[in-house]
N, C-alpha and C positions, 0 to 999 in steps of 0.2 A: 504493500500500500504506500510505503514511503516514496517509491518511484513515481507512482501515479499522482500523488499530491505535489511532488516536485514539478511534474509536467504541467499540472494545473497552475501552480504559482508562476512559473516562467512564462507560460502562454498568457496568463492574466496581465502581467506587467508589460509584455510586448504589445498586446492589443490596447491596453490602457494608454500607453504612450502614443500609439497611432491615433487614437481618438482625441486625446488631449492636445496633440500638436497640429492635427489636421482641421478639427472643428474649431472655428473661431480662434485659431492660434496663429503661429508664425507662418511665414511663407518663405519661398526660396529654398535656401540650404537647411533651414532649421528642422523641418520634419524628418528628412532622410537621415540627418546626423543623429537626431535624438532616437529615432527608431533603431538604427544600426547599433547605437551605443547601448540601448536598453537590451537588445538581444545579446550583445556581447557580454554584458555584466551578468545577465541571468544564466548564460551558458557557463561562465566561470563559477557562478554560485551553485548550479545544480548538476554540472557535468559528472561529478564523482558519484552522484546518487542514481540518476536516471539515464545519463548520457545526454541530457538536455536537448531533446529533439524539438519540443515546442511546436511541432508541425507534423501533421499526418503524412505529408509527402516525404519528409525526412524519415519517419518511422518505416514507411514502405521501403525506401532505399536501404536503410540499415538492416531491415529484415531480409531483403534479397541478398544483401552482402553477407549475412550470416551472423550479425552481431546484435540481433534482437530476437528473443524467443517468440515463437508463434503465439503462445498464450498471453503475451504482453501486448500484441499489436492492437487489438480492439480496445482493451482498457486504456492504453496510451492515447488512442484517438478520442475516446469518450472524454477523458479528463482534459485533453487539449481543447476540445470544443467547449466543454463546460467552463474552462478558464476564460476562453474568448467571450462566451455569453455573459459571464459575470462581469468581465471588464466592460462590455458594452453597456450593461446596466449602470455600472459605476460612472461611466462617461456621461450617460444621459442625466445622471444626478449632478455631476460636477459641471456640466455644460448646459444645464437646463435653460431653455429659452434661446439658445444659440441657433442661428439659421443653418440648416444642413442642406446641401445640394447634392443630389445623387449623381454618380458618374454616368456619363453617356458613352457607351463603349461600341466601337466597331468590332464585331465578333472576330473577324480574321486576324487583324493586327493584335487584338487583345489576347487571343489564343496563342499566337506565336510568341508574343512578349512574355506571357506567363510561363509558357513551356521553356523558353530559353533560359530565363533567369532562375526558374525553379530547378532546372537541370544544373545550372551553375552552382546554386546553393547546395543542393544535395551532393554534388560532385566534390565540392570543397569540404563539406562535412565529412564525407567518407575518407577523403585523402588526408585531412588534418587531424581528425578526431578518432579514426578507427584503424588507420593503416599502420603496419608494423614499422615501416620506414620512417614514420614521424611520431612513433610512440614516445610518450613522456614529454612532448613539446609543451611550451608555455604560451604559444601564439594562436592556438586553434580557435579560441573564442573571438579574438580580434579578426582573424581571417573570415570567420563565418559572419560576424556582424558587418564587416566591411563589404562582403558580398551582397548582403541585403541592401546596404546603403547605396552601393554602386547600381544595383538594379532599380532602386527607387529613383535615383537621379536619371538613369538612362531611359526607363520606360514607364515611370510613374504616371506620366501624362497620357500614356496609351492604354494601360490596363488597370491603373490604380496601384500597381506594384504590391500585390498581395503575396504571391509566391508561396502560399500556405492556405490550405483549405479551412483551417480554424480561423485564420485572419479573415478569410472571405466571409465566414459566418458572422464574425464580429462586426465587420464593416457593413454587412447587410442589416444586422440588427440596429446599428447606429444610424442607418439611413444614408450612409455614404455611398452605397452601391445598391441598385435595385435588385430585388430577389430574382428578377428575370435574368440577371447576369450570373447567377451562382453556378450554372452549368459550365460556363467558360472557365472559372477558377478550378472547379473540381476536376474536370476532364484534363485540363492542361497540367495542373499541379500533380495529380496522381500519376499521369503518364510520364511526366518528367522525372518524378522520383523513381519510378520503376526503371526507366531507361538509364538513369544515373547509376543505379545499383548494378545493372547488367554491365554497364561500361566499366565500372570499377572492377568487377570480377574478371572481365576480359583483359583489362590492362594490368591486373595484378594477380595472375593465375597462381602464384605461389604464396599468396597472403591469405591464410585460412580465416 
């Protein structure tokens, strides 16, 4: 249960930061920097307990790679989504009365953007936090947080920069994205996580 609660806490603060910085908050560089930093510190805080996935797509990739037990996959995802939902409720309280404008997405570009940077995120997670060649490093949290920050800068205006099905649920609950967009995030994110897991196994055949 400690692993699952850690996943809830980390996802909660990630989504809380997204909501508080995007809704009636800063503009320009502020949200991506804050969001990447929040993910980084939560990874360092919880990595030794749960692996600090905070993202169902990461859980899929880590499971395919062989570093997440099958029995933990669904509970991880449930607690990640629960953390995102609780964060959305907290943001609604903290930002009560703030005007929220839902994203208008073009399906094709949004799908591609979400796939590419979710792949990049899961690929970085697997190679910095689970590979024997980088075992024991102290930079994995920074690398992962910076990947999300980079993606937010690069394609945030195209897809919203979720790269995470739990985040997609959170931003939908907050009204930042219409529920009609949820299929874009779920399909692109889960597919990218699976492809990243397979890519890791292909490129690292001797890494059990």
